[in-house]
N, C-alpha and C positions, 0 to 999 in steps of 0.2 A: 484218789491217789494217797499213797501213805507218804510219811516223812522220808524214807529213803529215795521213793520216785523223784518227790520234791527235790532233794539233794542232788540227784543225779542231772536233772534240768536247769539248776540255778547254775549260773557262770560264775566262775572264781570273782570273789570281790563284792558279789551282790548281797552277801550277809548284812553288810553295814546298810546298805538300802533297806532291806526287809525290816531291821531293827528300828530305824528313823520312822519307816511306815508305821510300824506297830508300836511304837514309841516305849520299846524296851532295851535292853542291853544287847550287843554282840554275842555274848557268852548266852543269853538266853535263846537266841536264834540258833547259835552252835548246838547248844543242848537239844533243841527239836530237831535240829538235822540230823544229829547222831541218835534219835530215838530215844534219849535219856530223860527228856520231860515232853507234857503235851502242852499246847497252848494255842488256842483256836485263833488269837490275835495274830499270833505268828503265822500260822497256817494260811489264815486270810491274805494277811501282807505278802506273804511268799507266792499265793497262787495269783494275786493283783500284779504282783511283778511279773509274774511268767506270762500272764496274759498281754501285758503291754509289751514285753519283749517278742512276744509272738506276733502281734500287730505291727509292730517295727520293721520286723523281719520281712513279714509279707508285703508292705508297704515298699520296700526297698527293692524286694524281688521284683514287684511289678514295674519298678523304674527301670530297671536292667532289661527287662523284656521289651 
């Protein structure tokens, strides 16, 4: 998954969450998501956040059924 694909999946406002998780500035996350820099720390944090959001979404969907 590249930075653009991650950016398209990250909900608005989660850049700060990713920054806190990766222990970097929100600007670093922004640069990563726009493809202007590369950071394995940011990429891993973003993928972790996406996985958690996916799990939460699936759990809530199961409760509705």
